[in-house]
N, C-alpha and C positions, 0 to 999 in steps of 0.2 A: 199687791205685788205679784206678778206672774212667776210661776215656778220654773218655767222654761226660760233659758237664756236666749233671747231673741237676736243677739248680735250675730251678724254674718261671719264674724271672725272666731266665734266659739266653736272650735274644732276638737275632734277627739285627741289629736296629738297635743293640743294646748292643755286639755284636762289631764292628760298623762304626765305632762311636765309639772303642772301646778300641784297635782296630788302625789305624784311619784317622788318628787324631791323630799317633801316632809316625811313620807313613809320611810324612805331609805335612811334619812338622817336619824329619825327616831329609833328605828330598828337597830341601826349601827350603834347608836348611843347606849341603848339598853343592853345590847350584847356586850359592848365594851365594858360597861359597869359590872356585868356578871363575870367577865373574864378577870377584871380587877379584884373582885371579891374572891375568886378562886385563887388568884396569885397571893392574896394576903391570908389565905386559910379560913376565910369566912364562909359559912354555909350559903350556898347559892340561893336557897329557899328564902333567905332573909331579904326583905325589901328595906333598903337603907335610905333615909332622908337626911340631907344636910344642906346647909346654905350653899356650899360650893356646887353640889350636884344640881340643886334646884336652880341656882343662878345660871349655870351652864345651859340648862333646858330653856329657861326664859330668854337667855341671850340668843340662842338659836332661833327661837320663835320670833323675836324682834327682827333679827337679820333676815329670816325667810319672809316674814310679813312685808318688810320694806322692799325687798327685791321683787317679790311676786306682785305686790300692789303697783310698783312702778311699771313693771312689764305689762300687767293687765290693763292699767290705765291707758297705756299707749295703744292697746287693742280695743278700747272703748268700754271696758268694764268699770262700773262705778259702785263702790261699797254702799253709798247712800241709797241706791235702788234696792239693796238687800236689807239693810238695817232699818231704814226709815228713821223717824224721830221718836226717841223713847218718851214714855209718859208713865204716870203713876199706875195705870192699869197693867202695864208690862211688869212692874215690880210685883203687884198683887198676883197676877197670873203666873209669874215665875215662881212665887212662893207656893202656890197651889200645885203647880207642875212638879216642883221638887217633892212635895208631900206624896203625890201620886207615884212619882218615880221611886221614892223610898219604899212605898208599899209594894210596888211590883217587884223590886229587887228582893225585898224581904220575903215575899211569897214564893219567889223563885227559889231562894235558898232553903226555905222550909220544905218545899216540895222535893227538892233534891235530897235533903237530909232524910226525908221519909221514904223516898223511893230507892235511893242509892246512897246509903250512909257512908260506905267506903269511899265512893267518889267525892262525896261532900267533904269528908275529912281531908282527902288529898288536895282539894282545891282551897282549903283553908289552913294548910299547914305552914304557910309562909308568914312568919312573924314580922310585924312592921316595927322598925326601930329607927332611931335617929333623933335629931334636934334641929329646930329652926328658930331663927331670930324673927322678931316682929316685922322688921322692914322687908325681909325676904318673903315672909308669909303674906303680907299685904300686897307685895308686888305680884306674887303668884295669883292672888285673887283678882287683880286688875288686868293682867296680861293674858294668862292662859285661857280663861273661858272665851274671851273675844277671839283670840287666834283660832282656837279649835272649832268654835261654832261657825265662824266665817269660812273656815276651810271645809269642814265636813258637811255643813248644811248650806251656808250662804253661797258658796261657790259650787261645790260638788253636785248638789241636787239639781239646780237649774241648768248648769253646763252639761252634765251628763244626760239630763232629761231631754235636751235638745237633740242629742245624738242617738240615745237608746230608749227613751221613754222614762217617765217619772218612776215607775215601779223598779226598773232596773237600776236607775240612779240611786234610789233609796237603799236598795240592797247593797250596792257597791259602797255607799257612804257608811252604812252600818258595818260592813265587812272591814273597811279600812280603819275605822275607829277602833274596832276590836283588835285588828292585826297588830297595830303598833304597841298594844299592851300585852300581847301574848308572851314575850320574853319575861315578863314580870310574874308569870305563874298562872295557875288555873283560875284564879279569881277573875281574870279577864273575861272568862266565859260566863261565870255565874253572876257577875256584877256589872261589868262594862257592857255585855251584850244586851241584857234587858234594859239597861239605862239608855243605850244607843237606840234601841227599838222605840222606846217611849218618846224620846226627844225628836227622833226623826218623824214619827207618826204625828206628833204635835205640830211640827213645822209644815208637814204636808197638809194638815187640817186647817191650821190658822194662817199659814203663810206669813208668820211673824217670828223674827229671830230673837228680839230682845228678851221675851220671857224665857227662852231656852238659855240665853246668856245668864240671866238672873238665877235660874235653877242651877246652872253650872257653878256659879259663884258660891251659892249656898252649899252645894255639894262639896266643893273644895274647902270651904270654910270649916265644915265639920270633919272632913277627911284629914286635913292637914293641921287643924287646930290643936289636936292632942300632942303634937310634936313641938309646939311653941314653948320655948324654954322659960321665959319670964314675962310677967305682965308689963304693959306699957308704963 
């Protein structure tokens, strides 16, 4: 799979629309959630998970995915060219990629704790709270990883690579992925940034998206799993 988007219609303004809309929606959504917490007297540092909040996020992802896929398909963009057909190796590679990602994120945090303990404590002072039902938890595992990886890697890197080069495209992809999490606190820099760097680097190296999707599913499974209220 080529990393450059070879369509003649893959323009800079198209990329601005496809990437700009989700960024604006996600930032507005996170900021509105923070304002709601302030209005209810909840500490802004707290990251709250709930079925309603997560379903709203997934709903926006489904709506945006449908609209953008319809528009891009009319402009000659085909998801199959990016995803390809999944196979067992993708699952195994995705599991290995997640392990590597966990190690990198962990090392990044340990290094920060050793070099700048004050900054480390600041980035980890946001307690994670909330509760999720199993249906919403499983929906998040199925929808969110595919949406985000198709957006930040499957579309952004090839499309921007055509206009500005692969290196610039990779930097923009990582930057946008981190930016949408910034309102959630400093952990976006110490966790999302190294994660984004590893996944983007893997995509550039292997030109294969499914292993990244699998790694994302595993990451979400562990990250959200502790908030699931009751067993199936």
